[in-house]
Short mmCIF file of the C-alpha atoms (twelve columns), coordinates in Angstrom:
data_MODEL
# 
_entry.id   MODEL 
# 
loop_
_atom_site.group_PDB 
_atom_site.id 
_atom_site.type_symbol 
_atom_site.label_atom_id 
_atom_site.label_alt_id 
_atom_site.label_comp_id 
_atom_site.label_asym_id 
_atom_site.label_seq_id 
_atom_site.Cartn_x 
_atom_site.Cartn_y 
_atom_site.Cartn_z 
_atom_site.pdbx_PDB_model_num 
ATOM 1   C CA . MET A 1   122.701 119.449 138.570 1 
ATOM 2   C CA . ALA A 2   125.468 120.213 136.300 1 
ATOM 3   C CA . GLU A 3   124.728 120.883 132.866 1 
ATOM 4   C CA . SER A 4   125.228 118.466 130.505 1 
ATOM 5   C CA . ARG A 5   128.244 119.072 128.364 1 
ATOM 6   C CA . PRO A 6   128.087 119.534 124.615 1 
ATOM 7   C CA . GLN A 7   129.204 116.043 123.989 1 
ATOM 8   C CA . GLU A 8   126.452 114.677 125.873 1 
ATOM 9   C CA . LYS A 9   124.091 116.873 124.513 1 
ATOM 10  C CA . TYR A 10  124.334 117.094 120.867 1 
ATOM 11  C CA . PRO A 11  124.616 113.928 118.438 1 
ATOM 12  C CA . ALA A 12  127.860 112.911 117.487 1 
ATOM 13  C CA . ILE A 13  129.606 113.912 113.929 1 
ATOM 14  C CA . GLN A 14  130.066 111.054 111.585 1 
ATOM 15  C CA . GLY A 15  131.805 111.804 108.465 1 
ATOM 16  C CA . GLY A 16  131.846 110.056 105.364 1 
ATOM 17  C CA . GLY A 17  128.174 109.854 104.604 1 
ATOM 18  C CA . SER A 18  125.934 111.431 101.926 1 
ATOM 19  C CA . LEU A 19  122.955 113.480 102.583 1 
ATOM 20  C CA . MET A 20  120.077 110.915 102.533 1 
ATOM 21  C CA . ILE A 21  116.871 113.130 100.761 1 
ATOM 22  C CA . ALA A 22  113.982 112.117 98.911  1 
ATOM 23  C CA . TRP A 23  114.353 113.930 95.543  1 
ATOM 24  C CA . GLN A 24  111.431 115.183 93.884  1 
ATOM 25  C CA . VAL A 25  112.174 114.935 90.012  1 
ATOM 26  C CA . LYS A 26  108.369 114.999 88.885  1 
ATOM 27  C CA . GLY A 27  107.979 116.416 85.399  1 
ATOM 28  C CA . LYS A 28  111.799 116.869 85.470  1 
ATOM 29  C CA . PRO A 29  113.809 116.165 82.448  1 
ATOM 30  C CA . VAL A 30  116.758 113.313 83.018  1 
ATOM 31  C CA . LEU A 31  119.323 112.046 80.856  1 
ATOM 32  C CA . VAL A 32  119.827 108.698 80.715  1 
ATOM 33  C CA . ILE A 33  123.299 107.404 78.427  1 
ATOM 34  C CA . GLY A 34  123.003 103.964 77.690  1 
ATOM 35  C CA . GLY A 35  120.466 101.217 77.720  1 
ATOM 36  C CA . GLY A 36  121.843 97.897  79.034  1 
ATOM 37  C CA . GLU A 37  120.797 96.192  82.427  1 
ATOM 38  C CA . VAL A 38  122.273 98.994  84.426  1 
ATOM 39  C CA . ALA A 39  120.106 101.607 82.806  1 
ATOM 40  C CA . ALA A 40  116.853 99.571  82.767  1 
ATOM 41  C CA . GLY A 41  116.946 99.614  86.602  1 
ATOM 42  C CA . ARG A 42  117.738 103.580 86.627  1 
ATOM 43  C CA . ILE A 43  114.537 103.978 84.312  1 
ATOM 44  C CA . VAL A 44  112.599 102.429 86.615  1 
ATOM 45  C CA . HIS A 45  113.567 104.492 89.536  1 
ATOM 46  C CA . LEU A 46  112.843 107.472 87.241  1 
ATOM 47  C CA . LEU A 47  109.588 106.756 86.435  1 
ATOM 48  C CA . ASN A 48  108.258 105.621 89.521  1 
ATOM 49  C CA . ALA A 49  109.115 109.435 90.705  1 
ATOM 50  C CA . ASP A 50  107.206 110.612 87.428  1 
ATOM 51  C CA . ALA A 51  110.387 112.063 85.918  1 
ATOM 52  C CA . VAL A 52  110.678 113.156 82.364  1 
ATOM 53  C CA . VAL A 53  113.202 110.377 80.827  1 
ATOM 54  C CA . THR A 54  115.280 110.400 77.895  1 
ATOM 55  C CA . VAL A 55  117.561 107.423 76.569  1 
ATOM 56  C CA . ILE A 56  120.419 108.209 74.541  1 
ATOM 57  C CA . CYS A 57  121.465 104.901 73.117  1 
ATOM 58  C CA . PRO A 58  121.643 102.929 69.722  1 
ATOM 59  C CA . SER A 59  119.377 100.715 69.063  1 
ATOM 60  C CA . SER A 60  121.293 97.803  68.996  1 
ATOM 61  C CA . GLY A 61  122.404 98.700  72.556  1 
ATOM 62  C CA . LEU A 62  119.304 98.620  73.866  1 
ATOM 63  C CA . ASN A 63  118.300 95.593  76.214  1 
ATOM 64  C CA . ALA A 64  114.492 93.811  76.465  1 
ATOM 65  C CA . GLU A 65  113.385 95.729  79.180  1 
ATOM 66  C CA . VAL A 66  114.482 99.495  77.768  1 
ATOM 67  C CA . SER A 67  113.638 98.509  74.211  1 
ATOM 68  C CA . TYR A 68  109.666 98.182  76.345  1 
ATOM 69  C CA . ARG A 69  109.936 101.269 77.403  1 
ATOM 70  C CA . VAL A 70  110.563 102.834 74.513  1 
ATOM 71  C CA . ALA A 71  107.579 100.858 72.621  1 
ATOM 72  C CA . GLN A 72  105.420 102.035 75.364  1 
ATOM 73  C CA . LYS A 73  106.326 105.430 74.894  1 
ATOM 74  C CA . GLN A 74  107.104 105.484 78.673  1 
ATOM 75  C CA . VAL A 75  110.867 107.422 77.641  1 
ATOM 76  C CA . THR A 76  111.929 109.507 74.901  1 
ATOM 77  C CA . HIS A 77  114.844 107.176 72.820  1 
ATOM 78  C CA . VAL A 78  117.631 109.236 70.936  1 
ATOM 79  C CA . ASP A 79  118.722 106.347 68.317  1 
ATOM 80  C CA . ARG A 80  122.783 107.042 68.450  1 
ATOM 81  C CA . ILE A 81  125.734 107.462 70.456  1 
ATOM 82  C CA . PHE A 82  126.022 110.073 72.707  1 
ATOM 83  C CA . LEU A 83  127.745 113.810 71.682  1 
ATOM 84  C CA . PRO A 84  128.735 116.573 73.839  1 
ATOM 85  C CA . SER A 85  126.247 118.714 72.659  1 
ATOM 86  C CA . ASP A 86  123.796 116.523 74.881  1 
ATOM 87  C CA . LEU A 87  124.757 118.122 77.415  1 
ATOM 88  C CA . ASP A 88  123.939 121.664 76.312  1 
ATOM 89  C CA . ASP A 89  119.945 121.499 77.684  1 
ATOM 90  C CA . LYS A 90  120.615 123.196 80.801  1 
ATOM 91  C CA . ASP A 91  117.132 122.191 81.981  1 
ATOM 92  C CA . TRP A 92  118.571 118.819 82.614  1 
ATOM 93  C CA . SER A 93  117.919 117.617 86.629  1 
ATOM 94  C CA . MET A 94  120.494 114.899 86.233  1 
ATOM 95  C CA . VAL A 95  122.585 112.958 84.211  1 
ATOM 96  C CA . LEU A 96  122.791 109.732 84.711  1 
ATOM 97  C CA . VAL A 97  125.622 107.325 82.657  1 
ATOM 98  C CA . ALA A 98  125.405 103.755 82.535  1 
ATOM 99  C CA . ILE A 99  127.558 102.645 79.356  1 
ATOM 100 C CA . ASP A 100 130.283 99.733  79.105  1 
ATOM 101 C CA . ASP A 101 133.273 102.304 78.449  1 
ATOM 102 C CA . PRO A 102 134.850 103.821 81.664  1 
ATOM 103 C CA . ALA A 103 137.002 106.271 79.180  1 
ATOM 104 C CA . ALA A 104 134.200 107.750 77.806  1 
ATOM 105 C CA . SER A 105 131.912 107.673 81.199  1 
ATOM 106 C CA . THR A 106 135.017 109.401 82.903  1 
ATOM 107 C CA . GLN A 107 134.864 111.473 79.825  1 
ATOM 108 C CA . ILE A 108 131.072 112.594 80.404  1 
ATOM 109 C CA . TRP A 109 131.931 113.310 83.833  1 
ATOM 110 C CA . LYS A 110 134.402 115.651 83.309  1 
ATOM 111 C CA . LEU A 111 131.585 117.687 80.598  1 
ATOM 112 C CA . CYS A 112 129.073 117.377 83.406  1 
ATOM 113 C CA . LYS A 113 131.440 119.076 85.814  1 
ATOM 114 C CA . GLN A 114 131.929 122.061 83.648  1 
ATOM 115 C CA . LYS A 115 128.182 122.466 82.623  1 
ATOM 116 C CA . ARG A 116 127.549 121.849 86.449  1 
ATOM 117 C CA . LEU A 117 125.291 118.946 85.579  1 
ATOM 118 C CA . VAL A 118 124.486 116.919 88.573  1 
ATOM 119 C CA . ALA A 119 125.654 113.532 87.728  1 
ATOM 120 C CA . ASN A 120 126.108 109.407 88.193  1 
ATOM 121 C CA . ILE A 121 128.234 107.452 86.570  1 
ATOM 122 C CA . ALA A 122 127.504 103.564 87.407  1 
ATOM 123 C CA . ASP A 123 129.994 101.624 89.408  1 
ATOM 124 C CA . VAL A 124 132.336 104.672 89.732  1 
ATOM 125 C CA . PRO A 125 131.963 106.270 92.971  1 
ATOM 126 C CA . PRO A 126 134.243 108.623 92.829  1 
ATOM 127 C CA . GLU A 127 132.732 110.124 89.640  1 
ATOM 128 C CA . CYS A 128 129.146 110.708 91.345  1 
ATOM 129 C CA . ASP A 129 127.142 113.522 92.695  1 
ATOM 130 C CA . PHE A 130 125.183 111.006 94.359  1 
ATOM 131 C CA . TYR A 131 124.315 107.322 94.230  1 
ATOM 132 C CA . PHE A 132 121.544 105.112 94.105  1 
ATOM 133 C CA . GLY A 133 120.531 102.919 96.863  1 
ATOM 134 C CA . SER A 134 118.497 99.380  97.097  1 
ATOM 135 C CA . VAL A 135 114.971 100.590 97.469  1 
ATOM 136 C CA . HIS A 136 111.967 98.768  99.446  1 
ATOM 137 C CA . ARG A 137 108.836 100.159 97.795  1 
ATOM 138 C CA . ASP A 138 105.179 99.600  99.236  1 
ATOM 139 C CA . GLY A 139 102.785 102.278 98.062  1 
ATOM 140 C CA . PRO A 140 103.933 105.439 99.699  1 
ATOM 141 C CA . LEU A 141 106.640 103.787 101.688 1 
ATOM 142 C CA . GLN A 142 109.876 104.185 100.378 1 
ATOM 143 C CA . ILE A 143 113.043 102.676 102.191 1 
ATOM 144 C CA . MET A 144 116.450 103.320 100.982 1 
ATOM 145 C CA . VAL A 145 119.360 101.347 102.266 1 
ATOM 146 C CA . SER A 146 122.774 103.026 101.179 1 
ATOM 147 C CA . THR A 147 126.312 101.751 101.184 1 
ATOM 148 C CA . ASN A 148 127.972 105.067 99.982  1 
ATOM 149 C CA . GLY A 149 129.001 102.901 96.751  1 
ATOM 150 C CA . LYS A 150 130.785 100.638 98.800  1 
ATOM 151 C CA . GLY A 151 129.009 97.502  98.787  1 
ATOM 152 C CA . PRO A 152 125.137 97.116  96.552  1 
ATOM 153 C CA . ARG A 153 124.923 93.908  97.135  1 
ATOM 154 C CA . LEU A 154 125.126 93.830  100.721 1 
ATOM 155 C CA . ALA A 155 122.609 96.842  100.636 1 
ATOM 156 C CA . SER A 156 119.941 94.560  98.825  1 
ATOM 157 C CA . MET A 157 120.409 91.899  101.644 1 
ATOM 158 C CA . ILE A 158 119.889 94.767  104.012 1 
ATOM 159 C CA . ARG A 159 116.817 96.365  102.351 1 
ATOM 160 C CA . ARG A 160 115.747 92.521  102.109 1 
ATOM 161 C CA . PHE A 161 115.735 92.027  105.905 1 
ATOM 162 C CA . ILE A 162 113.920 95.573  106.809 1 
ATOM 163 C CA . ALA A 163 111.095 94.429  104.699 1 
ATOM 164 C CA . LYS A 164 110.803 91.520  105.915 1 
ATOM 165 C CA . GLN A 165 110.364 93.240  109.582 1 
ATOM 166 C CA . LEU A 166 107.540 95.467  108.588 1 
ATOM 167 C CA . PRO A 167 103.773 94.798  108.605 1 
ATOM 168 C CA . SER A 168 102.378 93.440  105.184 1 
ATOM 169 C CA . ASN A 169 100.141 96.418  105.270 1 
ATOM 170 C CA . ALA A 170 102.044 98.987  105.928 1 
ATOM 171 C CA . GLY A 171 101.615 101.113 102.647 1 
ATOM 172 C CA . ARG A 172 98.224  101.184 102.985 1 
ATOM 173 C CA . ALA A 173 98.342  102.399 107.010 1 
ATOM 174 C CA . ILE A 174 100.086 105.267 105.394 1 
ATOM 175 C CA . GLU A 175 98.076  105.978 102.820 1 
ATOM 176 C CA . ALA A 176 95.166  106.366 105.713 1 
ATOM 177 C CA . ILE A 177 97.611  108.754 107.183 1 
ATOM 178 C CA . GLY A 178 97.731  110.995 104.653 1 
ATOM 179 C CA . GLU A 179 94.075  111.215 103.781 1 
ATOM 180 C CA . LEU A 180 93.574  112.229 107.169 1 
ATOM 181 C CA . ARG A 181 96.079  114.743 106.955 1 
ATOM 182 C CA . VAL A 182 94.957  116.310 104.045 1 
ATOM 183 C CA . LYS A 183 91.096  116.430 105.413 1 
ATOM 184 C CA . LEU A 184 92.637  117.935 108.522 1 
ATOM 185 C CA . ARG A 185 93.897  120.784 106.594 1 
ATOM 186 C CA . GLN A 186 90.376  121.559 105.170 1 
ATOM 187 C CA . VAL A 187 89.269  121.467 108.721 1 
ATOM 188 C CA . ALA A 188 91.777  123.740 109.830 1 
ATOM 189 C CA . PRO A 189 94.043  125.524 107.192 1 
ATOM 190 C CA . GLU A 190 95.022  128.433 109.288 1 
ATOM 191 C CA . PRO A 191 99.419  128.730 109.410 1 
ATOM 192 C CA . GLU A 192 98.988  129.267 112.918 1 
ATOM 193 C CA . GLU A 193 97.088  125.922 113.928 1 
ATOM 194 C CA . GLY A 194 100.660 124.325 112.248 1 
ATOM 195 C CA . PRO A 195 101.735 123.218 115.591 1 
ATOM 196 C CA . LYS A 196 98.244  121.866 116.701 1 
ATOM 197 C CA . ARG A 197 97.962  119.716 113.509 1 
ATOM 198 C CA . MET A 198 101.097 118.192 114.231 1 
ATOM 199 C CA . SER A 199 100.758 117.468 117.596 1 
ATOM 200 C CA . TRP A 200 97.241  116.160 117.087 1 
ATOM 201 C CA . MET A 201 98.712  114.035 114.202 1 
ATOM 202 C CA . LYS A 202 101.016 112.507 116.340 1 
ATOM 203 C CA . ASP A 203 98.781  111.483 118.941 1 
ATOM 204 C CA . VAL A 204 96.520  110.155 116.148 1 
ATOM 205 C CA . SER A 205 99.810  107.846 114.950 1 
ATOM 206 C CA . ASP A 206 100.576 106.824 118.473 1 
ATOM 207 C CA . ARG A 207 97.204  105.722 119.282 1 
ATOM 208 C CA . TYR A 208 95.944  103.491 116.548 1 
ATOM 209 C CA . SER A 209 97.586  100.182 115.186 1 
ATOM 210 C CA . TRP A 210 98.938  99.710  111.817 1 
ATOM 211 C CA . GLU A 211 95.980  97.129  111.526 1 
ATOM 212 C CA . GLU A 212 93.430  100.123 112.805 1 
ATOM 213 C CA . MET A 213 94.758  102.656 110.248 1 
ATOM 214 C CA . CYS A 214 94.347  100.343 107.604 1 
ATOM 215 C CA . GLU A 215 90.482  99.400  108.406 1 
ATOM 216 C CA . MET A 216 89.589  103.342 108.739 1 
ATOM 217 C CA . THR A 217 87.088  104.668 106.435 1 
ATOM 218 C CA . ASP A 218 86.099  108.083 105.307 1 
ATOM 219 C CA . GLU A 219 83.190  107.848 107.346 1 
ATOM 220 C CA . ASP A 220 85.618  107.079 110.641 1 
ATOM 221 C CA . MET A 221 87.914  110.169 109.491 1 
ATOM 222 C CA . THR A 222 85.327  112.120 109.398 1 
ATOM 223 C CA . ASN A 223 84.119  111.440 112.911 1 
ATOM 224 C CA . LEU A 224 88.086  111.504 114.254 1 
ATOM 225 C CA . LEU A 225 88.357  114.880 112.847 1 
ATOM 226 C CA . THR A 226 85.369  116.068 115.547 1 
ATOM 227 C CA . PHE A 227 87.857  115.385 117.976 1 
ATOM 228 C CA . TYR A 228 90.501  117.383 116.669 1 
ATOM 229 C CA . GLU A 229 88.903  120.591 117.850 1 
ATOM 230 C CA . PRO A 230 89.015  119.477 121.460 1 
ATOM 231 C CA . ASN A 231 92.583  117.932 120.942 1 
ATOM 232 C CA . ARG A 232 91.439  114.641 121.743 1 
ATOM 233 C CA . VAL A 233 91.954  110.756 120.316 1 
ATOM 234 C CA . PRO A 234 89.489  108.641 120.762 1 
ATOM 235 C CA . SER A 235 90.141  104.621 120.762 1 
ATOM 236 C CA . PHE A 236 89.374  102.708 117.665 1 
ATOM 237 C CA . HIS A 237 86.461  101.215 119.787 1 
ATOM 238 C CA . ASP A 238 84.743  104.096 120.643 1 
ATOM 239 C CA . LEU A 239 85.520  105.637 117.233 1 
ATOM 240 C CA . ARG A 240 83.940  102.526 115.555 1 
ATOM 241 C CA . GLY A 241 81.171  103.096 118.482 1 
ATOM 242 C CA . MET A 242 80.429  106.326 116.556 1 
ATOM 243 C CA . ARG A 243 79.717  104.949 113.340 1 
ATOM 244 C CA . ALA A 244 77.604  102.198 114.895 1 
ATOM 245 C CA . SER A 245 75.891  104.653 117.043 1 
ATOM 246 C CA . ALA A 246 74.580  106.516 113.688 1 
ATOM 247 C CA . ILE A 247 73.734  103.831 111.802 1 
ATOM 248 C CA . GLU A 248 71.400  102.588 114.997 1 
ATOM 249 C CA . ALA A 249 69.989  106.362 114.452 1 
ATOM 250 C CA . ALA A 250 68.883  105.802 111.045 1 
ATOM 251 C CA . LYS A 251 67.074  102.665 111.423 1 
ATOM 252 C CA . ALA A 252 65.010  104.569 114.516 1 
ATOM 253 C CA . ASP A 253 64.709  107.301 112.097 1 
ATOM 254 C CA . VAL A 254 62.380  105.192 109.852 1 
ATOM 255 C CA . PHE A 255 58.650  104.791 110.117 1 
ATOM 256 C CA . ASP A 256 57.724  101.872 111.936 1 
ATOM 257 C CA . GLY A 257 55.043  100.935 109.413 1 
ATOM 258 C CA . SER A 258 52.025  101.006 112.418 1 
ATOM 259 C CA . PHE A 259 50.180  102.959 109.618 1 
ATOM 260 C CA . GLY A 260 50.722  100.370 106.908 1 
ATOM 261 C CA . PHE A 261 53.624  101.934 105.452 1 
ATOM 262 C CA . SER A 262 56.817  103.054 106.536 1 
ATOM 263 C CA . VAL A 263 59.263  105.760 104.670 1 
ATOM 264 C CA . GLY A 264 62.689  105.930 105.282 1 
ATOM 265 C CA . VAL A 265 64.248  109.542 105.345 1 
# 
């Protein structure tokens, strides 16, 4: 058989895209300049990611939602207009600009570039190091649709379409898988077990349905982990059978009272 040609063996390159990553900003300081509707949306994304948010904007420019975040102390508020010295703090993980002043926005962008700060200027794609997409959230599940700044409204439509195709319990199933992975690492913590852990978890994910994963209890997970060493994955019916057998065994282990009393062990 002839060897595959490179263009058939490897993925084709499609330039012009963005690097899609899940950026971890938990506990990191983020600066938001502006306090209107766009800023409010940005702040929600940041707080959902557990970022430490500072908002610079005169109180008169805060909309109701941002004012609420300030009142609840979910963000730190600096009640004034932006000053260039605000960018002197090199600890900013990122800077988000959401003000209705294109000239001022561009100036802030240039200052960020001088100080090598990662920045996003709302509604100005060329002045962004990254874009915000339309996000579907269900517990640990996050799906972002990005049009690379070309069509935010269309991104929202596509995101809603995708969300409708997902099981309503997708988030809970993922939570269960996450819990099982944590327990598995406790059972087999050695680094050399890594490939086997990954392979076994893949088999678990392939074997059980969304509904079965959602129904899985701590006891079910404990029983399932006994199959890790022999590298097997039982059916969910068999897994639940182990639970039923344990219950029946417990009942049988109770004294039947033939001498006038019974004692549960």
